[in-house]
N, C-alpha and C positions, 0 to 999 in steps of 0.2 A: 503493499499499500502506499510506501514511502514516505513522504511528510504528512501525507494526509491521514488524519484519525478515523474520517468518515466517507464513504463513496458512495454513491450513486451508480448509473449507468453511464452518465456521461461528465460526472462532477465531483471534485474533490474538496472536502473540506479541511482547513486547519484553523489555529487560532492566530488572531491578530499580533503583530509584532511591530514596534516602535519603526523599523525601515519601511513598514507599509505606506507611510504616509500619502506618499504619491497615489496609491491604489484607493486611499480613504478619500482623498480631495477628487480624485476622477468620479467617485461615486457620490458623495455626498454635497458636493460642492457643486452639481450638475442639478440646476431649478427644475429639469423636467423629472428628475427622480424625487426630489425632495417637495415638490409641489404639492402633495398631499399629505406630507407628515411632519411641516412646518410652513407655517403662512408667511414667513418672509424668506423663506431658505437658510444656508448655512453658511456664515462666514467663514474664511481661511482656519481662523481661531477657533472657530467652534467645530469646526471638524477635527481639529487637533484634541482639542478637548474630547469630542465623542470618541476618537481613537483610543485615549487613555481609559475614558470609562469601560470602554469594552474590554481592554486589556485586563483592567483591574476586574470586572465583572468574572471573568474567566478564573483568576488567581483566587478569589474570595468565595465564588457560587459554583463554579466548574461550569459556568456556561457564557454565550455570548452571541451575538448574531455574527457568526464565522463567516470569513470569506469563502468564496467559493470560487471554483478554477476550472476550466474544462480539463478534463483529462489528457486528450488528446492532443493538446496545445501550451497549456499551462495559462492560459489567457484570464485574467480575472474577469468572474461575470457577475460578482456583486456579494452578497452577504445574507445569510440565511443561518436562523438558529432561534435560541431561548433567553429571556430576559426575566429575571426574577422581579414579580411584583411585590410592592410593599404591604398593600392591603391586603394580599392572598398568595403568601411565599409557597405553599403548595402547589399552587396554579401557575407554572410559568407561562410567558406572553410568547407565542410565535410572531417571527418577523421576518419579512422577506423584504429586501432592497435589490432589484436588477438594474444594471448599468444599461441605458436607454437603448443603446447599438445590441442588445441582447434581449429584447423584448419579442413576445409574440413566437418564440420556439421552444416553449414548455418548459424553461428552465425555473420560474418561480415554482411551478407544480412540481417536478421533480427534485427539487430541494426542498421543498416543504415538505413532502411526502417522506423524505429521507430523515430528515429532522424529527416527524411525529413518530415515526417507527421507533427512531433512537429513543426518544422522551418515554415512552411506553415501555420498550423493550428492557432497555440499559438502563437509565434514570430510575425507572419506575414509578413516573409520575401517573397520578387518576385521571387528570384533567388537563387541559391547555385552553389558554381564554387565547383570544385573538379580535382585534376590531381594526377599523378602517374607516378613512376619511368618508363621510355621506356622498361625497361627490365621485369617487373612485369605485366604477363599476366594475373596473378589472378586477381589482381585490376582492369584490361583493363574489363575484363569481369564483375566483380561486377558491375562498372558504368554503363557498357551497359545494363545490366539487370536492373537496378534502373530507366534507362530512359535519363542518362545525354547524352549530344551530344558534340562532339569533336567540339571546338571552334579555337582552337593554340597551338602551343608548347609553355611555357613559362621555363625560364631559374631557377633553382632550385639550391639555392647557397650549401646547405649540401651534394647534390650528384654532383654539378658540372656538373649538365645534362641539358638538355632541357626535360621537361616533359610534354607530352601530358597534354591537359587542358581542361576542358569540363564544361558544365553550366545544370543546371536542372531547369525548370518552373514547376509550378503547372499542368500545362496541357500538358505536356510532361512526366508526372511520368507514371511509369511502371504498365500494367494494371496485376503484378504478385504483388503488393502490395496492400493488401487487406485495403478498405475502402478509398481511394485514387483515382483520376481524371486520366483520360488520356489526 
């Protein structure tokens, strides 16, 4: 598996590192990627802070939005992973951010499916939370395909909006995910 701790058919996952700042900038400083996760986008300093927070989250909690790479070429695709939620630490939040040049190629679904399987089988979590900007139709479709069930709207300060929020439990996993239960 090389440097990747987790793989899917086309993607490899590893932890963020300090030298990954250019990758983080290419992802999170792109306003097309961040338009639904931050009302005003990220400055370069905020991207640096975000990278450090991801690295610290891995050290502290063993989870982060891990960078993902194409196995065939090593090209950075984006990130996908889990984040601890202070209000419900037993129910981590799933997140997927894909660089715009890689949209509409199925990477978000592939990465999220693999992280979900990892969360339930390796990490032993009992439920996963996810939310999305109400204007992000693609994220809503992704969560539905993955088997998430809408539970409520929740205020998300970076966008100043109520985000539709969802839960996924192992018995609700999508039949589209190979090797998972329904």
